[in-house]
CHARMM-style PDB file with segment names, atoms N, HN, CA, C and O in Angstrom:
ATOM      1  N   MET     1       0.917  -1.344  -0.145  1.00  0.00      PROA
ATOM      2  CA  MET     1      -0.194  -0.306   0.062  1.00  0.00      PROA
ATOM      3  C   MET     1       0.605   1.259   0.098  1.00  0.00      PROA
ATOM      4  O   MET     1       1.475   1.417   0.954  1.00  0.00      PROA
ATOM      5  N   ASP     2       0.299   2.332  -0.800  1.00  0.00      PROA
ATOM      6  HN  ASP     2      -0.407   2.204  -1.496  1.00  0.00      PROA
ATOM      7  CA  ASP     2       0.922   3.413  -0.617  1.00  0.00      PROA
ATOM      8  C   ASP     2       1.281   4.393   1.171  1.00  0.00      PROA
ATOM      9  O   ASP     2       1.187   3.918   2.302  1.00  0.00      PROA
ATOM     10  N   GLU     3       1.609   5.562   0.835  1.00  0.00      PROA
ATOM     11  HN  GLU     3       1.685   5.948  -0.084  1.00  0.00      PROA
ATOM     12  CA  GLU     3       1.427   5.957   1.986  1.00  0.00      PROA
ATOM     13  C   GLU     3       0.274   6.954   2.035  1.00  0.00      PROA
ATOM     14  O   GLU     3      -0.054   7.506   3.085  1.00  0.00      PROA
ATOM     15  N   GLN     4      -0.258   7.142   1.006  1.00  0.00      PROA
ATOM     16  HN  GLN     4       0.009   6.693   0.153  1.00  0.00      PROA
ATOM     17  CA  GLN     4      -1.800   8.180   0.772  1.00  0.00      PROA
ATOM     18  C   GLN     4      -2.788   7.326   0.971  1.00  0.00      PROA
ATOM     19  O   GLN     4      -3.884   7.798   1.272  1.00  0.00      PROA
ATOM     20  N   ASN     5      -2.621   5.795   0.843  1.00  0.00      PROA
ATOM     21  HN  ASN     5      -1.730   5.412   0.599  1.00  0.00      PROA
ATOM     22  CA  ASN     5      -3.779   4.930   1.169  1.00  0.00      PROA
ATOM     23  C   ASN     5      -4.107   4.818   2.463  1.00  0.00      PROA
ATOM     24  O   ASN     5      -5.163   4.323   2.859  1.00  0.00      PROA
ATOM     25  N   ARG     6      -3.293   5.234   3.116  1.00  0.00      PROA
ATOM     26  HN  ARG     6      -2.435   5.636   2.795  1.00  0.00      PROA
ATOM     27  CA  ARG     6      -3.310   4.646   4.937  1.00  0.00      PROA
ATOM     28  C   ARG     6      -4.285   5.373   5.414  1.00  0.00      PROA
ATOM     29  O   ARG     6      -4.699   6.385   4.850  1.00  0.00      PROA
ATOM     30  N   LEU     7      -4.826   4.822   6.716  1.00  0.00      PROA
ATOM     31  HN  LEU     7      -4.490   3.999   7.175  1.00  0.00      PROA
ATOM     32  CA  LEU     7      -5.534   5.899   7.510  1.00  0.00      PROA
ATOM     33  C   LEU     7      -5.331   6.875   8.377  1.00  0.00      PROA
ATOM     34  O   LEU     7      -5.300   6.053   9.292  1.00  0.00      PROA
ATOM     35  N   SER     8      -5.188   7.740   8.851  1.00  0.00      PROA
ATOM     36  HN  SER     8      -5.214   8.408   8.107  1.00  0.00      PROA
ATOM     37  CA  SER     8      -4.900   8.570   9.639  1.00  0.00      PROA
ATOM     38  C   SER     8      -5.037   8.471  11.096  1.00  0.00      PROA
ATOM     39  O   SER     8      -6.076   7.983  11.542  1.00  0.00      PROA
ATOM     40  N   GLU     9      -4.068   8.895  11.932  1.00  0.00      PROA
ATOM     41  HN  GLU     9      -3.224   9.292  11.569  1.00  0.00      PROA
ATOM     42  CA  GLU     9      -4.457   8.386  13.467  1.00  0.00      PROA
ATOM     43  C   GLU     9      -5.735   8.670  13.947  1.00  0.00      PROA
ATOM     44  O   GLU     9      -6.216   7.903  14.781  1.00  0.00      PROA
ATOM     45  N   GLU    10      -6.441   9.746  13.524  1.00  0.00      PROA
ATOM     46  HN  GLU    10      -6.051  10.369  12.846  1.00  0.00      PROA
ATOM     47  CA  GLU    10      -7.553  10.003  13.697  1.00  0.00      PROA
ATOM     48  C   GLU    10      -8.908   9.042  13.536  1.00  0.00      PROA
ATOM     49  O   GLU    10      -9.771   8.765  14.369  1.00  0.00      PROA
ATOM     50  N   ASP    11      -8.743   8.592  11.978  1.00  0.00      PROA
ATOM     51  HN  ASP    11      -8.042   8.817  11.301  1.00  0.00      PROA
ATOM     52  CA  ASP    11      -9.435   7.551  11.671  1.00  0.00      PROA
ATOM     53  C   ASP    11      -9.115   6.267  12.290  1.00  0.00      PROA
ATOM     54  O   ASP    11      -9.983   5.566  12.811  1.00  0.00      PROA
ATOM     55  N   LEU    12      -7.639   5.890  12.229  1.00  0.00      PROA
ATOM     56  HN  LEU    12      -6.934   6.460  11.806  1.00  0.00      PROA
ATOM     57  CA  LEU    12      -7.603   4.587  13.002  1.00  0.00      PROA
ATOM     58  C   LEU    12      -7.983   4.389  14.212  1.00  0.00      PROA
ATOM     59  O   LEU    12      -8.101   3.223  14.588  1.00  0.00      PROA
ATOM     60  N   GLU    13      -8.332   5.717  15.318  1.00  0.00      PROA
ATOM     61  HN  GLU    13      -8.236   6.664  15.012  1.00  0.00      PROA
ATOM     62  CA  GLU    13      -8.713   5.623  16.765  1.00  0.00      PROA
ATOM     63  C   GLU    13     -10.477   5.272  16.473  1.00  0.00      PROA
ATOM     64  O   GLU    13     -11.131   4.385  17.022  1.00  0.00      PROA
ATOM     65  N   ARG    14     -10.886   6.116  15.602  1.00  0.00      PROA
ATOM     66  HN  ARG    14     -10.354   6.837  15.157  1.00  0.00      PROA
ATOM     67  CA  ARG    14     -12.244   5.679  15.132  1.00  0.00      PROA
ATOM     68  C   ARG    14     -12.372   4.412  15.022  1.00  0.00      PROA
ATOM     69  O   ARG    14     -13.046   3.813  15.860  1.00  0.00      PROA
ATOM     70  N   VAL    15     -11.827   3.811  14.093  1.00  0.00      PROA
ATOM     71  HN  VAL    15     -11.279   4.298  13.413  1.00  0.00      PROA
ATOM     72  CA  VAL    15     -11.959   1.994  13.839  1.00  0.00      PROA
ATOM     73  C   VAL    15     -11.734   1.819  15.271  1.00  0.00      PROA
ATOM     74  O   VAL    15     -12.741   1.556  15.928  1.00  0.00      PROA
ATOM     75  N   ARG    16     -10.705   1.902  15.846  1.00  0.00      PROA
ATOM     76  HN  ARG    16      -9.887   2.116  15.312  1.00  0.00      PROA
ATOM     77  CA  ARG    16     -10.392   1.121  17.094  1.00  0.00      PROA
ATOM     78  C   ARG    16     -12.062   0.903  17.683  1.00  0.00      PROA
ATOM     79  O   ARG    16     -12.808  -0.075  17.746  1.00  0.00      PROA
ATOM     80  N   SER    17     -12.204   2.464  18.092  1.00  0.00      PROA
ATOM     81  HN  SER    17     -11.599   3.258  18.041  1.00  0.00      PROA
ATOM     82  CA  SER    17     -13.002   2.394  19.252  1.00  0.00      PROA
ATOM     83  C   SER    17     -14.309   1.390  18.868  1.00  0.00      PROA
ATOM     84  O   SER    17     -14.713   0.594  19.715  1.00  0.00      PROA
ATOM     85  N   VAL    18     -14.988   1.486  17.436  1.00  0.00      PROA
ATOM     86  HN  VAL    18     -14.659   2.133  16.748  1.00  0.00      PROA
ATOM     87  CA  VAL    18     -15.906   0.487  17.001  1.00  0.00      PROA
ATOM     88  C   VAL    18     -15.741  -0.824  17.262  1.00  0.00      PROA
ATOM     89  O   VAL    18     -16.527  -1.544  17.879  1.00  0.00      PROA
ATOM     90  N   THR    19     -14.723  -1.120  16.790  1.00  0.00      PROA
ATOM     91  HN  THR    19     -14.084  -0.536  16.289  1.00  0.00      PROA
ATOM     92  CA  THR    19     -14.365  -2.569  16.938  1.00  0.00      PROA
ATOM     93  C   THR    19     -13.980  -3.482  18.147  1.00  0.00      PROA
ATOM     94  O   THR    19     -13.770  -4.691  18.246  1.00  0.00      PROA
ATOM     95  N   SER    20     -13.966  -2.301  19.143  1.00  0.00      PROA
ATOM     96  HN  SER    20     -14.137  -1.319  19.062  1.00  0.00      PROA
ATOM     97  CA  SER    20     -13.870  -2.952  20.497  1.00  0.00      PROA
ATOM     98  C   SER    20     -15.054  -2.419  21.356  1.00  0.00      PROA
ATOM     99  O   SER    20     -14.799  -2.464  22.560  1.00  0.00      PROA
ATOM    100  N   SER    21     -16.043  -2.023  21.106  1.00  0.00      PROA
ATOM    101  HN  SER    21     -16.250  -1.987  20.128  1.00  0.00      PROA
ATOM    102  CA  SER    21     -16.798  -1.591  21.527  1.00  0.00      PROA
ATOM    103  C   SER    21     -17.969  -2.658  22.005  1.00  0.00      PROA
ATOM    104  O   SER    21     -18.678  -2.530  23.003  1.00  0.00      PROA
ATOM    105  N   GLY    22     -17.994  -3.613  21.164  1.00  0.00      PROA
ATOM    106  HN  GLY    22     -17.418  -3.717  20.353  1.00  0.00      PROA
ATOM    107  CA  GLY    22     -18.397  -4.754  21.774  1.00  0.00      PROA
ATOM    108  C   GLY    22     -19.933  -4.858  20.786  1.00  0.00      PROA
ATOM    109  O   GLY    22     -20.324  -5.990  20.501  1.00  0.00      PROA
ATOM    110  N   TYR    23     -20.566  -3.910  20.411  1.00  0.00      PROA
ATOM    111  HN  TYR    23     -20.248  -2.991  20.642  1.00  0.00      PROA
ATOM    112  CA  TYR    23     -21.841  -3.702  19.426  1.00  0.00      PROA
ATOM    113  C   TYR    23     -22.219  -5.338  18.929  1.00  0.00      PROA
ATOM    114  O   TYR    23     -23.038  -6.227  19.158  1.00  0.00      PROA
ATOM    115  N   ASN    24     -21.090  -5.068  18.144  1.00  0.00      PROA
ATOM    116  HN  ASN    24     -20.424  -4.345  17.958  1.00  0.00      PROA
ATOM    117  CA  ASN    24     -21.471  -6.692  17.248  1.00  0.00      PROA
ATOM    118  C   ASN    24     -21.045  -7.883  17.433  1.00  0.00      PROA
ATOM    119  O   ASN    24     -21.154  -8.759  16.575  1.00  0.00      PROA
ATOM    120  N   SER    25     -20.328  -8.115  18.953  1.00  0.00      PROA
ATOM    121  HN  SER    25     -20.239  -7.403  19.650  1.00  0.00      PROA
ATOM    122  CA  SER    25     -19.863  -9.323  19.615  1.00  0.00      PROA
ATOM    123  C   SER    25     -21.510  -9.759  19.876  1.00  0.00      PROA
ATOM    124  O   SER    25     -22.423  -8.938  19.957  1.00  0.00      PROA
ATOM    125  N   THR    26     -21.707 -11.678  20.018  1.00  0.00      PROA
ATOM    126  HN  THR    26     -20.965 -12.345  19.952  1.00  0.00      PROA
ATOM    127  CA  THR    26     -22.350 -11.882  20.718  1.00  0.00      PROA
ATOM    128  C   THR    26     -21.918 -12.928  21.151  1.00  0.00      PROA
ATOM    129  O   THR    26     -21.234 -13.648  20.423  1.00  0.00      PROA
ATOM    130  N   GLU    27     -22.312 -13.399  22.910  1.00  0.00      PROA
ATOM    131  HN  GLU    27     -22.867 -12.814  23.502  1.00  0.00      PROA
ATOM    132  CA  GLU    27     -22.039 -14.199  23.817  1.00  0.00      PROA
ATOM    133  C   GLU    27     -22.100 -15.886  23.134  1.00  0.00      PROA
ATOM    134  O   GLU    27     -23.061 -16.028  22.378  1.00  0.00      PROA
ATOM    135  N   ARG    28     -21.329 -16.987  23.280  1.00  0.00      PROA
ATOM    136  HN  ARG    28     -20.548 -16.872  23.894  1.00  0.00      PROA
ATOM    137  CA  ARG    28     -21.364 -18.187  22.266  1.00  0.00      PROA
ATOM    138  C   ARG    28     -21.390 -19.253  23.468  1.00  0.00      PROA
ATOM    139  O   ARG    28     -20.677 -19.093  24.459  1.00  0.00      PROA
ATOM    140  N   LYS    29     -22.166 -20.238  23.340  1.00  0.00      PROA
ATOM    141  HN  LYS    29     -22.746 -20.368  22.535  1.00  0.00      PROA
ATOM    142  CA  LYS    29     -21.433 -21.253  23.940  1.00  0.00      PROA
ATOM    143  C   LYS    29     -20.736 -21.641  23.445  1.00  0.00      PROA
ATOM    144  O   LYS    29     -20.586 -21.364  22.255  1.00  0.00      PROA
ATOM    145  N   PRO    30     -19.563 -22.886  24.401  1.00  0.00      PROA
ATOM    146  CA  PRO    30     -18.607 -23.527  23.700  1.00  0.00      PROA
ATOM    147  C   PRO    30     -19.411 -24.940  23.139  1.00  0.00      PROA
ATOM    148  O   PRO    30     -20.403 -25.566  23.514  1.00  0.00      PROA
ATOM    149  N   PHE    31     -18.087 -25.129  21.663  1.00  0.00      PROA
ATOM    150  HN  PHE    31     -17.281 -24.621  21.359  1.00  0.00      PROA
ATOM    151  CA  PHE    31     -18.849 -26.297  21.030  1.00  0.00      PROA
ATOM    152  C   PHE    31     -18.757 -27.442  21.408  1.00  0.00      PROA
ATOM    153  O   PHE    31     -17.586 -27.789  21.558  1.00  0.00      PROA
ATOM    154  N   ARG    32     -19.788 -28.494  21.719  1.00  0.00      PROA
ATOM    155  HN  ARG    32     -20.739 -28.212  21.597  1.00  0.00      PROA
ATOM    156  CA  ARG    32     -19.555 -29.317  22.006  1.00  0.00      PROA
ATOM    157  C   ARG    32     -19.954 -30.567  21.342  1.00  0.00      PROA
ATOM    158  O   ARG    32     -21.055 -31.078  21.548  1.00  0.00      PROA
ATOM    159  N   GLY    33     -19.182 -31.006  20.643  1.00  0.00      PROA
ATOM    160  HN  GLY    33     -18.288 -30.591  20.476  1.00  0.00      PROA
ATOM    161  CA  GLY    33     -18.912 -32.333  19.245  1.00  0.00      PROA
ATOM    162  C   GLY    33     -19.471 -33.382  19.974  1.00  0.00      PROA
ATOM    163  O   GLY    33     -19.980 -34.227  19.236  1.00  0.00      PROA
ATOM    164  N   LEU    34     -19.556 -33.628  21.195  1.00  0.00      PROA
ATOM    165  HN  LEU    34     -19.143 -32.942  21.794  1.00  0.00      PROA
ATOM    166  CA  LEU    34     -20.354 -35.023  21.081  1.00  0.00      PROA
ATOM    167  C   LEU    34     -21.151 -35.148  21.486  1.00  0.00      PROA
ATOM    168  O   LEU    34     -21.508 -36.281  21.809  1.00  0.00      PROA
ATOM    169  N   VAL    35     -22.096 -33.787  21.770  1.00  0.00      PROA
ATOM    170  HN  VAL    35     -21.806 -32.866  21.508  1.00  0.00      PROA
ATOM    171  CA  VAL    35     -23.568 -33.206  21.936  1.00  0.00      PROA
ATOM    172  C   VAL    35     -23.853 -33.722  20.761  1.00  0.00      PROA
ATOM    173  O   VAL    35     -24.539 -34.743  20.717  1.00  0.00      PROA
ATOM    174  N   LEU    36     -23.441 -33.195  19.738  1.00  0.00      PROA
ATOM    175  HN  LEU    36     -22.883 -32.365  19.773  1.00  0.00      PROA
ATOM    176  CA  LEU    36     -23.747 -33.488  17.726  1.00  0.00      PROA
ATOM    177  C   LEU    36     -23.635 -34.555  17.677  1.00  0.00      PROA
ATOM    178  O   LEU    36     -24.602 -35.193  17.261  1.00  0.00      PROA
ATOM    179  N   LEU    37     -22.687 -35.113  17.983  1.00  0.00      PROA
ATOM    180  HN  LEU    37     -21.901 -34.595  18.321  1.00  0.00      PROA
ATOM    181  CA  LEU    37     -22.407 -36.452  17.540  1.00  0.00      PROA
ATOM    182  C   LEU    37     -23.771 -37.166  18.327  1.00  0.00      PROA
ATOM    183  O   LEU    37     -24.500 -37.563  17.418  1.00  0.00      PROA
ATOM    184  N   ALA    38     -24.274 -37.419  19.398  1.00  0.00      PROA
ATOM    185  HN  ALA    38     -23.682 -37.096  20.137  1.00  0.00      PROA
ATOM    186  CA  ALA    38     -25.046 -38.035  19.766  1.00  0.00      PROA
ATOM    187  C   ALA    38     -26.586 -38.080  18.868  1.00  0.00      PROA
ATOM    188  O   ALA    38     -27.269 -39.024  18.471  1.00  0.00      PROA
ATOM    189  N   VAL    39     -26.739 -36.641  18.775  1.00  0.00      PROA
ATOM    190  HN  VAL    39     -26.184 -35.874  19.097  1.00  0.00      PROA
ATOM    191  CA  VAL    39     -27.724 -36.221  18.125  1.00  0.00      PROA
ATOM    192  C   VAL    39     -27.750 -36.824  16.556  1.00  0.00      PROA
ATOM    193  O   VAL    39     -28.788 -37.273  16.068  1.00  0.00      PROA
ATOM    194  N   LEU    40     -26.587 -36.780  15.894  1.00  0.00      PROA
ATOM    195  HN  LEU    40     -25.745 -36.415  16.290  1.00  0.00      PROA
ATOM    196  CA  LEU    40     -26.203 -37.263  14.772  1.00  0.00      PROA
ATOM    197  C   LEU    40     -26.929 -38.567  14.898  1.00  0.00      PROA
ATOM    198  O   LEU    40     -28.030 -38.794  14.397  1.00  0.00      PROA
ATOM    199  N   TRP    41     -26.012 -39.646  15.816  1.00  0.00      PROA
ATOM    200  HN  TRP    41     -25.117 -39.461  16.223  1.00  0.00      PROA
ATOM    201  CA  TRP    41     -26.448 -41.258  15.821  1.00  0.00      PROA
ATOM    202  C   TRP    41     -27.919 -41.513  15.887  1.00  0.00      PROA
ATOM    203  O   TRP    41     -28.464 -42.383  15.209  1.00  0.00      PROA
ATOM    204  N   VAL    42     -28.740 -40.486  16.985  1.00  0.00      PROA
ATOM    205  HN  VAL    42     -28.297 -39.779  17.537  1.00  0.00      PROA
ATOM    206  CA  VAL    42     -30.139 -40.638  17.407  1.00  0.00      PROA
ATOM    207  C   VAL    42     -31.001 -40.806  16.228  1.00  0.00      PROA
ATOM    208  O   VAL    42     -31.912 -41.610  16.031  1.00  0.00      PROA
ATOM    209  N   VAL    43     -30.397 -39.645  15.306  1.00  0.00      PROA
ATOM    210  HN  VAL    43     -29.656 -38.993  15.466  1.00  0.00      PROA
ATOM    211  CA  VAL    43     -31.456 -39.426  14.010  1.00  0.00      PROA
ATOM    212  C   VAL    43     -30.953 -40.629  12.841  1.00  0.00      PROA
ATOM    213  O   VAL    43     -31.785 -41.124  12.080  1.00  0.00      PROA
ATOM    214  N   ILE    44     -29.843 -40.930  12.813  1.00  0.00      PROA
ATOM    215  HN  ILE    44     -29.168 -40.527  13.431  1.00  0.00      PROA
ATOM    216  CA  ILE    44     -29.503 -42.252  11.833  1.00  0.00      PROA
ATOM    217  C   ILE    44     -30.680 -43.292  12.680  1.00  0.00      PROA
ATOM    218  O   ILE    44     -31.865 -43.524  12.443  1.00  0.00      PROA
ATOM    219  N   ALA    45     -29.942 -43.672  13.529  1.00  0.00      PROA
ATOM    220  HN  ALA    45     -28.979 -43.483  13.722  1.00  0.00      PROA
ATOM    221  CA  ALA    45     -30.829 -45.010  14.273  1.00  0.00      PROA
ATOM    222  C   ALA    45     -32.279 -44.834  13.898  1.00  0.00      PROA
ATOM    223  O   ALA    45     -32.797 -45.717  13.215  1.00  0.00      PROA
ATOM    224  N   ILE    46     -33.021 -43.739  14.290  1.00  0.00      PROA
ATOM    225  HN  ILE    46     -32.600 -43.022  14.845  1.00  0.00      PROA
ATOM    226  CA  ILE    46     -34.688 -43.362  14.526  1.00  0.00      PROA
ATOM    227  C   ILE    46     -34.802 -43.771  12.311  1.00  0.00      PROA
ATOM    228  O   ILE    46     -35.457 -44.717  11.873  1.00  0.00      PROA
ATOM    229  N   LEU    47     -34.034 -42.818  11.431  1.00  0.00      PROA
ATOM    230  HN  LEU    47     -33.502 -42.049  11.787  1.00  0.00      PROA
ATOM    231  CA  LEU    47     -34.362 -43.310   9.874  1.00  0.00      PROA
ATOM    232  C   LEU    47     -34.097 -44.607   9.528  1.00  0.00      PROA
ATOM    233  O   LEU    47     -34.767 -45.287   8.752  1.00  0.00      PROA
ATOM    234  N   GLY    48     -32.895 -45.011  10.242  1.00  0.00      PROA
ATOM    235  HN  GLY    48     -32.351 -44.458  10.873  1.00  0.00      PROA
ATOM    236  CA  GLY    48     -32.733 -46.570  10.214  1.00  0.00      PROA
ATOM    237  C   GLY    48     -33.840 -47.759  10.675  1.00  0.00      PROA
ATOM    238  O   GLY    48     -34.262 -48.683   9.979  1.00  0.00      PROA
ATOM    239  N   GLY    49     -34.071 -47.535  11.642  1.00  0.00      PROA
ATOM    240  HN  GLY    49     -33.729 -46.785  12.208  1.00  0.00      PROA
ATOM    241  CA  GLY    49     -35.724 -48.014  11.996  1.00  0.00      PROA
ATOM    242  C   GLY    49     -36.380 -47.955  11.308  1.00  0.00      PROA
ATOM    243  O   GLY    49     -36.913 -48.977  10.875  1.00  0.00      PROA
ATOM    244  N   VAL    50     -36.708 -46.653  10.818  1.00  0.00      PROA
ATOM    245  HN  VAL    50     -36.276 -45.823  11.170  1.00  0.00      PROA
ATOM    246  CA  VAL    50     -38.100 -46.756   9.820  1.00  0.00      PROA
ATOM    247  C   VAL    50     -37.751 -47.478   8.605  1.00  0.00      PROA
ATOM    248  O   VAL    50     -38.292 -48.518   8.227  1.00  0.00      PROA
ATOM    249  N   SER    51     -36.930 -46.933   8.094  1.00  0.00      PROA
ATOM    250  HN  SER    51     -36.491 -46.088   8.401  1.00  0.00      PROA
ATOM    251  CA  SER    51     -36.749 -47.886   7.089  1.00  0.00      PROA
ATOM    252  C   SER    51     -36.606 -49.427   7.112  1.00  0.00      PROA
ATOM    253  O   SER    51     -36.420 -50.270   6.235  1.00  0.00      PROA
ATOM    254  N   TRP    52     -36.734 -49.461   8.190  1.00  0.00      PROA
ATOM    255  HN  TRP    52     -36.885 -48.776   8.903  1.00  0.00      PROA
ATOM    256  CA  TRP    52     -36.087 -51.372   8.682  1.00  0.00      PROA
ATOM    257  C   TRP    52     -37.366 -52.020   8.572  1.00  0.00      PROA
ATOM    258  O   TRP    52     -37.569 -53.099   8.016  1.00  0.00      PROA
ATOM    259  N   LEU    53     -38.682 -50.881   9.456  1.00  0.00      PROA
ATOM    260  HN  LEU    53     -38.516 -50.005   9.908  1.00  0.00      PROA
ATOM    261  CA  LEU    53     -39.824 -51.116   9.393  1.00  0.00      PROA
ATOM    262  C   LEU    53     -40.961 -51.417   8.093  1.00  0.00      PROA
ATOM    263  O   LEU    53     -41.806 -52.298   7.934  1.00  0.00      PROA
ATOM    264  N   ILE    54     -40.434 -49.943   7.056  1.00  0.00      PROA
ATOM    265  HN  ILE    54     -39.747 -49.228   7.184  1.00  0.00      PROA
ATOM    266  CA  ILE    54     -40.383 -50.116   6.070  1.00  0.00      PROA
ATOM    267  C   ILE    54     -40.685 -51.181   4.908  1.00  0.00      PROA
ATOM    268  O   ILE    54     -41.649 -51.444   4.188  1.00  0.00      PROA
ATOM    269  N   GLY    55     -38.993 -51.804   5.137  1.00  0.00      PROA
ATOM    270  HN  GLY    55     -38.211 -51.591   5.721  1.00  0.00      PROA
ATOM    271  CA  GLY    55     -39.217 -53.338   4.424  1.00  0.00      PROA
ATOM    272  C   GLY    55     -39.680 -54.159   4.928  1.00  0.00      PROA
ATOM    273  O   GLY    55     -40.247 -55.022   4.259  1.00  0.00      PROA
ATOM    274  N   LYS    56     -39.632 -54.239   6.364  1.00  0.00      PROA
ATOM    275  HN  LYS    56     -39.171 -53.538   6.908  1.00  0.00      PROA
ATOM    276  CA  LYS    56     -40.505 -55.456   6.435  1.00  0.00      PROA
ATOM    277  C   LYS    56     -42.068 -55.926   6.416  1.00  0.00      PROA
ATOM    278  O   LYS    56     -42.517 -57.060   6.587  1.00  0.00      PROA
ATOM    279  N   ASN    57     -42.874 -54.498   6.113  1.00  0.00      PROA
ATOM    280  HN  ASN    57     -42.509 -53.578   5.974  1.00  0.00      PROA
ATOM    281  CA  ASN    57     -44.103 -54.598   6.030  1.00  0.00      PROA
ATOM    282  C   ASN    57     -44.194 -54.660   4.228  1.00  0.00      PROA
ATOM    283  O   ASN    57     -45.157 -55.224   3.709  1.00  0.00      PROA
ATOM    284  N   ALA    58     -43.104 -54.027   3.373  1.00  0.00      PROA
ATOM    285  HN  ALA    58     -42.322 -53.568   3.794  1.00  0.00      PROA
ATOM    286  CA  ALA    58     -43.313 -54.165   2.264  1.00  0.00      PROA
ATOM    287  C   ALA    58     -43.276 -55.747   1.885  1.00  0.00      PROA
ATOM    288  O   ALA    58     -43.937 -56.195   0.949  1.00  0.00      PROA
ATOM    289  N   GLY    59     -42.561 -56.429   2.584  1.00  0.00      PROA
ATOM    290  HN  GLY    59     -42.023 -56.066   3.345  1.00  0.00      PROA
ATOM    291  CA  GLY    59     -41.816 -57.950   2.496  1.00  0.00      PROA
ATOM    292  C   GLY    59     -40.699 -57.877   1.927  1.00  0.00      PROA
ATOM    293  O   GLY    59     -40.678 -58.854   1.178  1.00  0.00      PROA
ATOM    294  N   TYR    60     -39.468 -57.153   1.785  1.00  0.00      PROA
ATOM    295  HN  TYR    60     -39.485 -56.359   2.392  1.00  0.00      PROA
ATOM    296  CA  TYR    60     -38.522 -57.160   1.612  1.00  0.00      PROA
ATOM    297  C   TYR    60     -37.618 -57.904   2.652  1.00  0.00      PROA
ATOM    298  O   TYR    60     -36.753 -58.615   2.139  1.00  0.00      PROA
ATOM    299  N   LEU    61     -37.658 -57.871   3.948  1.00  0.00      PROA
ATOM    300  HN  LEU    61     -38.360 -57.294   4.364  1.00  0.00      PROA
ATOM    301  CA  LEU    61     -36.895 -58.456   4.711  1.00  0.00      PROA
ATOM    302  C   LEU    61     -37.693 -59.791   5.037  1.00  0.00      PROA
ATOM    303  OT1 LEU    61     -37.207 -60.632   5.793  1.00  0.00      PROA
TER     304      LEU     61
END
């Protein structure tokens, strides 16, 4: 970048005050991978059971 395209100290101070104000920040819970794995396992088990019942009723099993 050129020296002409850089921000002045006043503009930099405004940018820092906006980014550190916390206006756009959100509080998030920590990621829990094991809970996601358990939910996916339950959904897949239910879908597998439904497909097994459909196959059993249709005479394929």
